[in-house]
C-alpha positions in Angstrom: -0.1 0.1 -0.1 1.4 3.2 -0.9 0.9 6.3 1.2 0.1 9.7 -0.2 2.7 12.2 0.4 1.6 15.3 2.3 1.8 18.4 0.3 4.7 20.6 0.8 4.0 24.0 2.5 4.4 26.1 -0.6 2.3 23.8 -2.8 -0.3 23.8 0.0 -0.4 27.5 -0.1 -0.8 27.2 -4.0 -3.5 24.8 -3.6 -5.5 26.9 -1.2 -4.9 30.2 -3.4 -6.2 28.3 -6.6 -9.2 27.4 -4.5 -10.0 30.8 -3.4 -9.5 32.4 -6.8 -11.6 29.6 -8.4 -14.4 30.1 -6.1 -14.2 33.9 -7.0 -13.9 33.4 -10.7 -16.8 30.9 -11.0 -19.0 33.4 -8.7 -18.4 36.1 -11.4 -18.4 34.1 -14.7 -19.9 30.9 -13.8 -18.5 27.5 -14.5 -17.0 28.8 -17.9 -14.5 31.0 -16.1 -11.0 31.2 -17.5 -8.7 28.6 -16.1 -5.7 30.8 -17.1 -7.4 33.7 -15.3 -8.0 31.6 -12.1 -4.1 30.9 -12.2 -3.3 34.4 -12.6 -5.5 35.6 -9.7 -3.9 33.0 -7.7 -0.5 34.1 -8.3 0.5 30.9 -10.0 1.3 29.4 -13.5 -1.2 27.4 -15.6 1.0 24.3 -14.8 0.5 24.5 -11.2 -3.3 24.9 -11.7 -3.3 21.7 -13.9 -1.0 19.8 -11.5 -3.6 20.3 -8.8 -6.6 20.3 -10.8 -6.2 18.3 -14.0 -9.7 19.2 -15.2 -12.2 22.2 -14.9 -14.7 19.5 -13.3 -12.1 18.7 -10.8 -11.4 22.4 -9.8 -15.1 23.2 -9.7 -15.7 20.3 -7.4 -13.0 21.1 -5.1 -14.0 24.8 -4.8 -17.6 23.9 -4.1 -17.2 20.4 -2.1 -17.9 22.4 1.2 -21.0 23.8 -0.1 -22.3 20.5 -1.5 -21.5 18.8 1.6 -23.5 21.3 3.5 -26.7 20.5 1.3 -26.3 16.9 2.5 -26.0 17.9 6.2 -28.8 20.2 5.8 -31.0 17.4 4.4 -30.5 15.6 7.9 -31.2 18.5 9.9 -34.4 19.2 8.1 -35.3 15.5 8.4 -34.8 15.6 12.2 -36.9 18.5 12.6 -39.8 18.3 10.1 -42.0 15.6 9.1 -40.6 13.5 6.2 -42.7 15.1 3.4 -41.9 18.6 4.6 -38.6 18.0 5.2 -38.2 16.9 1.6 -40.1 20.0 0.2 -38.0 22.5 2.4 -34.6 20.5 1.3 -35.6 20.9 -2.5 -36.4 24.5 -2.0 -32.8 25.2 -0.6 -31.1 22.9 -2.9 -32.7 24.8 -5.8 -32.1 28.3 -4.5 -28.4 27.4 -3.6 -27.9 26.0 -7.2 -29.0 29.4 -8.4 -27.4 31.7 -5.8 -23.7 30.2 -6.5 -22.8 30.3 -10.1 -21.2 27.0 -11.3 -23.1 25.1 -8.5 -25.9 24.1 -10.9 -23.2 22.7 -13.6 -21.6 20.8 -10.8 -24.8 19.2 -9.3 -26.0 18.9 -13.1 -23.1 16.4 -13.6 -24.2 14.5 -10.5 -27.6 13.7 -11.8 -26.6 12.5 -15.3 -26.6 8.8 -16.2 -22.8 8.9 -16.4 -22.5 8.6 -20.2 -19.5 10.4 -21.1 -19.3 12.9 -18.1 -17.3 12.4 -15.0 -19.5 12.5 -11.8 -18.0 14.4 -9.0 -17.3 12.5 -5.9 -19.2 15.1 -3.8 -22.1 14.0 -5.6 -22.5 11.0 -3.4 -23.4 12.8 -0.4 -26.2 14.7 -2.2 -27.6 11.5 -3.7 -27.3 9.6 -0.4 -29.2 12.6 1.3 -31.8 12.6 -1.4 -32.2 8.8 -0.9 -33.0 9.4 2.9 -35.4 12.0 2.4 -37.4 10.2 -0.5 -37.5 7.1 1.4 -38.6 8.7 4.5 -41.5 10.6 2.7 -42.4 7.2 0.9 -42.6 5.6 4.2 -44.8 8.5 5.5 -47.2 7.9 2.5 -46.5 11.6 1.3 -44.6 10.6 -1.8 -45.5 8.1 -4.5 -43.7 4.9 -4.1 -42.5 4.5 -7.6 -40.3 7.7 -7.5 -36.6 7.3 -7.3 -34.3 9.8 -5.5 -32.2 10.3 -8.6 -35.5 11.4 -10.4 -36.2 13.8 -7.6 -32.8 15.3 -8.0 -33.1 15.5 -11.8 -36.4 17.1 -11.4 -35.1 19.6 -9.0 -32.2 20.4 -11.5 -34.7 21.1 -14.1 -36.8 23.4 -11.9 -33.5 25.3 -11.1 -33.2 25.7 -14.8 -36.5 26.7 -15.5 -36.6 29.4 -12.7 -33.3 30.9 -14.2 -35.6 31.7 -17.5 -37.9 33.9 -15.2 -35.3 36.6 -14.5 -35.5 39.4 -12.1 -34.1 37.7 -8.7 -32.3 35.0 -10.8 -35.2 32.9 -10.3 -35.1 32.2 -6.7 -38.5 33.8 -6.3 -40.1 31.0 -8.5 -38.5 28.1 -6.8 -41.0 27.8 -4.1 -43.8 27.7 -6.5 -42.4 25.1 -8.7 -41.1 23.0 -6.0 -44.7 23.0 -4.6 -46.2 22.2 -8.1 -43.5 19.4 -8.3 -44.1 17.8 -4.9 -47.9 18.0 -5.3 -47.4 16.1 -8.7 -45.3 13.3 -6.8 -48.0 12.7 -4.1 -49.8 9.4 -4.1 -53.2 9.3 -5.8 -55.8 9.2 -3.0 
């Protein structure tokens, strides 16, 4: 078994500066931000950027891993505090708004809900998928969500809601999310 060598202090500083610069650039320009600009902002060369992050996807994931993990934690907090159906609705609202408020987040989470064909799925997607599964299964046990609904379907629909809300404009679509999530979750309720 080989052990990963710890980063040298200067390499660790470069890594941290790259993450900070990437988060700023993605916030300003979305997931298409110039990687050369990110390297320049961090005060390093492009080679250093690619040594730490061989792909744009790897950089995007590293820049937002804490935020993605926070979505998973929030699912558990809501699940502990609210009835399962309400927890799912509240979480979907927060997830959709979060993907709109943080530029580049929708692209990252979008790669998490693909079928994997031709796209790398971010490692941090596992925590969001697991959180969705816990909330979906709890709502199904409660009887407030159809039994045939898959957690991945809910995530894909949430991603679609965020995309649809962007079309509204104004506040970036965040004001439309609550209505769209309500329409979605009411449509996913079991027939009575």
